C-alpha positions as CSV (number, residue, x, y, z in Angstrom):
1,X,-8.7,-58.6,2.6
2,X,-7.1,-55.6,4.2
3,X,-3.6,-56.7,3.2
4,X,-4.7,-57.0,-0.4
5,X,-6.2,-53.5,-0.4
6,X,-3.0,-52.1,1.2
7,X,-0.9,-53.8,-1.5
8,X,-3.2,-52.4,-4.2
9,X,-2.8,-48.9,-2.9
10,X,1.0,-49.2,-2.6
11,X,1.2,-50.5,-6.1
12,X,-0.8,-47.5,-7.4
13,X,1.3,-45.1,-5.5
14,X,4.5,-46.8,-6.8
15,X,3.2,-46.5,-10.3
16,X,2.3,-42.8,-9.9
17,X,5.6,-41.9,-8.3
18,X,7.7,-44.0,-10.6
19,X,10.8,-42.3,-12.3
20,X,9.1,-42.5,-15.7
21,X,6.0,-40.6,-14.5
22,X,7.9,-38.0,-12.6
23,X,10.2,-37.4,-15.6
24,X,7.2,-36.7,-17.8
25,X,5.3,-34.5,-15.3
26,X,8.1,-32.3,-13.9
27,X,9.3,-29.3,-16.1
28,X,12.9,-29.3,-17.2
29,X,15.4,-26.5,-16.9
30,X,15.0,-25.7,-20.6
31,X,11.2,-25.3,-20.1
32,X,11.7,-22.9,-17.2
33,X,14.3,-20.9,-19.2
34,X,12.0,-20.6,-22.2
35,X,9.2,-19.4,-19.9
36,X,11.3,-16.7,-18.2
37,X,12.7,-15.5,-21.5
38,X,9.4,-15.4,-23.3
39,X,7.1,-12.4,-23.5
40,X,3.8,-12.2,-21.7
41,X,1.8,-12.5,-25.0
42,X,3.5,-15.8,-25.9
43,X,2.5,-17.5,-22.6
44,X,-0.4,-19.9,-22.8
45,X,-3.8,-18.8,-21.6
46,X,-4.0,-21.2,-18.6
47,X,-0.6,-19.9,-17.4
48,X,-1.8,-16.3,-17.9
49,X,-4.8,-17.1,-15.7
50,X,-2.6,-18.5,-13.0
51,X,-0.4,-15.4,-13.1
52,X,-3.4,-13.1,-13.0
53,X,-4.9,-14.9,-10.0
54,X,-1.6,-14.7,-8.2
55,X,-1.3,-11.0,-8.9
56,X,-4.7,-10.4,-7.4
57,X,-3.3,-11.5,-4.0
58,X,-0.8,-8.6,-4.2
59,X,-3.4,-5.9,-4.7
60,X,-3.7,-5.0,-1.0
61,X,0.1,-4.6,-0.8
62,X,0.1,-2.5,-4.0
63,X,-2.7,-0.3,-2.5
64,X,-0.4,0.4,0.4
65,X,2.8,0.7,-1.5
66,X,2.1,2.9,-4.5
67,X,-0.8,5.1,-3.5
68,X,-1.6,7.7,-0.9
69,X,-3.1,5.2,1.5
70,X,-0.1,5.0,3.8
71,X,0.0,8.7,4.6
72,X,-3.7,8.9,5.1
73,X,-4.1,5.9,7.4
74,X,-1.1,6.9,9.6
75,X,-2.4,10.5,10.0
76,X,-5.9,9.4,10.9
77,X,-4.6,6.8,13.4
78,X,-2.3,9.5,15.0
79,X,-5.3,11.9,15.1
80,X,-7.3,9.3,17.0
81,X,-4.5,8.8,19.4
82,X,-4.1,12.6,19.9
83,X,-7.7,12.9,20.8
84,X,-7.2,10.3,23.5
85,X,-9.7,7.7,22.0
86,X,-8.1,4.3,21.5
87,X,-11.0,2.6,19.6
88,X,-13.1,5.5,18.3
89,X,-13.5,5.8,15.4
90,X,-13.0,2.0,14.9
91,X,-10.3,0.7,12.7
92,X,-12.8,-0.4,10.0
93,X,-14.1,3.2,9.8
94,X,-10.6,4.7,9.5
95,X,-9.6,2.1,6.8
96,X,-12.8,2.7,4.8
97,X,-12.3,6.5,5.0
98,X,-8.6,6.1,4.0
99,X,-9.6,4.0,1.0
100,X,-12.2,6.4,-0.3
101,X,-9.8,9.4,0.1
102,X,-7.2,7.3,-1.7
103,X,-9.6,6.7,-4.6
104,X,-10.4,10.4,-4.7
105,X,-6.7,11.4,-4.8
106,X,-5.7,8.6,-7.2
107,X,-8.6,9.4,-9.6
108,X,-6.3,11.3,-12.1
109,X,-3.6,8.6,-12.3
110,X,-6.3,5.9,-12.6
111,X,-8.0,7.8,-15.5
112,X,-4.6,8.1,-17.3
113,X,-4.0,4.4,-16.9
114,X,-7.4,3.7,-18.4
115,X,-6.9,6.1,-21.3
116,X,-3.2,5.2,-22.1
117,X,-3.2,1.5,-21.3
118,X,-6.5,-0.2,-20.7
119,X,-8.5,1.3,-23.6
120,X,-5.9,0.6,-26.3
121,X,-5.3,-2.9,-24.9
122,X,-9.0,-3.8,-24.8
123,X,-9.2,-2.7,-28.5
124,X,-6.2,-4.9,-29.3
125,X,-4.2,-1.9,-30.4
126,X,-1.2,-2.7,-28.1
127,X,0.4,-5.8,-26.6
128,X,0.1,-6.9,-23.0
129,X,3.7,-5.8,-22.3
130,X,3.1,-2.4,-23.8
131,X,-0.1,-2.1,-21.7
132,X,1.9,-2.9,-18.6
133,X,4.6,-0.3,-19.4
134,X,2.0,2.4,-20.1
135,X,0.0,1.5,-17.0
136,X,3.0,1.8,-14.8
137,X,4.0,5.3,-16.1
138,X,1.2,7.3,-14.4
139,X,1.9,5.6,-11.1
140,X,5.6,6.3,-11.4
141,X,4.9,10.0,-12.1
142,X,2.6,10.2,-9.1
143,X,5.1,8.5,-6.8
144,X,8.0,10.6,-8.1
145,X,6.1,13.8,-7.4
146,X,5.7,12.8,-3.7
147,X,9.1,11.4,-3.1
148,X,12.1,13.1,-1.7
149,X,15.2,13.2,-4.0
150,X,17.4,12.1,-1.1
151,X,15.3,8.9,-0.6
152,X,15.6,8.1,-4.3
153,X,19.3,8.8,-4.3
154,X,19.7,6.5,-1.2
155,X,18.2,3.4,-3.0
156,X,20.0,4.1,-6.2
157,X,23.3,4.3,-4.3
158,X,22.5,1.1,-2.4
159,X,21.6,-0.8,-5.6
160,X,25.0,0.1,-7.1
161,X,23.4,1.2,-10.4
162,X,24.2,4.3,-12.4
163,X,22.2,7.4,-11.6
164,X,19.4,7.8,-14.2
165,X,19.2,10.9,-16.4
166,X,15.6,11.6,-15.4
167,X,13.0,10.6,-12.9
168,X,11.2,8.5,-15.6
169,X,14.2,6.2,-15.8
170,X,14.1,5.3,-12.1
171,X,13.1,1.6,-11.7
172,X,10.2,0.6,-9.5
173,X,12.4,-1.4,-7.2
174,X,14.1,1.9,-6.3
175,X,11.1,4.2,-6.5
176,X,8.6,2.2,-4.4
177,X,10.7,2.0,-1.2
178,X,11.8,5.6,-1.6
179,X,8.2,6.6,-2.0
180,X,7.1,4.7,1.1
181,X,9.8,6.2,3.2
182,X,8.9,9.7,2.0
183,X,5.2,9.0,2.8
184,X,6.1,7.8,6.4
185,X,8.3,10.9,6.9
186,X,5.5,13.3,5.7
187,X,2.8,11.5,7.7
188,X,4.8,11.9,10.9
189,X,5.5,15.5,10.2
190,X,1.8,16.2,9.8
191,X,0.9,14.1,12.8
192,X,3.3,16.1,15.0
193,X,1.5,19.3,14.0
194,X,-1.8,17.7,14.8
195,X,-0.6,16.7,18.3
196,X,0.3,20.2,19.4
197,X,-3.1,21.7,20.1
198,X,-4.3,18.6,21.9
199,X,-1.2,18.4,23.9
200,X,-1.7,22.0,24.9
201,X,-5.2,21.2,26.2
202,X,-3.8,18.2,28.2
203,X,-1.2,20.5,29.8
204,X,-3.8,23.2,30.7
205,X,-6.2,20.7,32.2
206,X,-3.5,18.9,34.2
207,X,-2.1,22.2,35.6
208,X,-5.6,23.5,36.4
209,X,-6.5,20.3,38.3
210,X,-3.2,20.5,40.2
211,X,-3.8,24.2,41.2
212,X,-7.3,23.3,42.4
213,X,-6.0,20.4,44.5
214,X,-8.0,17.8,42.5
215,X,-5.2,15.4,42.3
216,X,-7.4,12.3,42.4
217,X,-9.3,13.4,39.3
218,X,-7.7,11.9,36.1
219,X,-6.9,14.7,33.7
220,X,-8.1,12.6,30.8
221,X,-11.6,12.7,32.2
222,X,-11.7,16.5,31.7
223,X,-9.5,16.9,28.7
224,X,-11.2,14.3,26.5
225,X,-14.6,16.0,26.2
226,X,-12.8,19.4,25.8
227,X,-10.7,18.0,22.9
228,X,-13.7,16.4,21.2
229,X,-15.7,19.7,21.6
230,X,-12.9,21.8,20.1
231,X,-12.5,19.3,17.3
232,X,-16.2,19.4,16.5
233,X,-16.5,23.2,16.7
234,X,-13.7,23.8,14.2
235,X,-15.2,21.1,11.9
236,X,-12.0,19.0,12.3
237,X,-12.9,16.1,10.0
238,X,-13.5,18.4,7.0
239,X,-10.3,20.3,7.7
240,X,-8.3,17.0,8.0
241,X,-9.8,15.5,4.8
242,X,-9.2,18.7,2.9
243,X,-5.7,19.0,4.1
244,X,-4.9,15.4,3.2
245,X,-6.2,15.9,-0.3
246,X,-4.4,19.2,-0.9
247,X,-1.1,17.7,0.5
248,X,-0.9,15.6,-2.7
249,X,-1.4,18.4,-5.1
């Protein structure tokens, strides 16, 4: 009985994976070429849905790559390290604060994307490709305003392409990495400035303990509450949030 069942399963598998069935199920090279050469509007609805669901998985990476999130999260993380607190505020709090500050900073580009791309597309006034082109334009303008020209020139030179006549002609494959490098550079510059007052407190506390002969007392035990007190007295979180927002204007 078991041998008959096994033979039946093998027969069904052989029928399913037969050359005739595989030939009818697999796409040919011409089908793939026609898909790549076709516009987005000519693609079937099920395939559009697959592309849309696949694009959703890249949203977190886009949040990091084309917005102000990178600079904000790095500065807040460096600030926590400068205060001497490894887990306070927690990572979830820093990420949430960074996201809402990012939404506040990106409000103007998002509004332009809605007005120039989403609203006309939802009213069937433009095609999908035109909506994508219009939607990318505000993001490109935002990234270009925050990117060093030297970083853009670096990636244009590496790509071997001709230098564009204007910043609007720079492609995303060149602008996005240049923007991220510029954001990292700016974030580290701001973090260095933030470190200086807290470093001064650490040095003063360490030298004071040495002069008093309190060698066995860890300097962090004294400097940590002093740094927290100073940060609270100057309303540090408000100053940091305001400085981060104005740094993009």
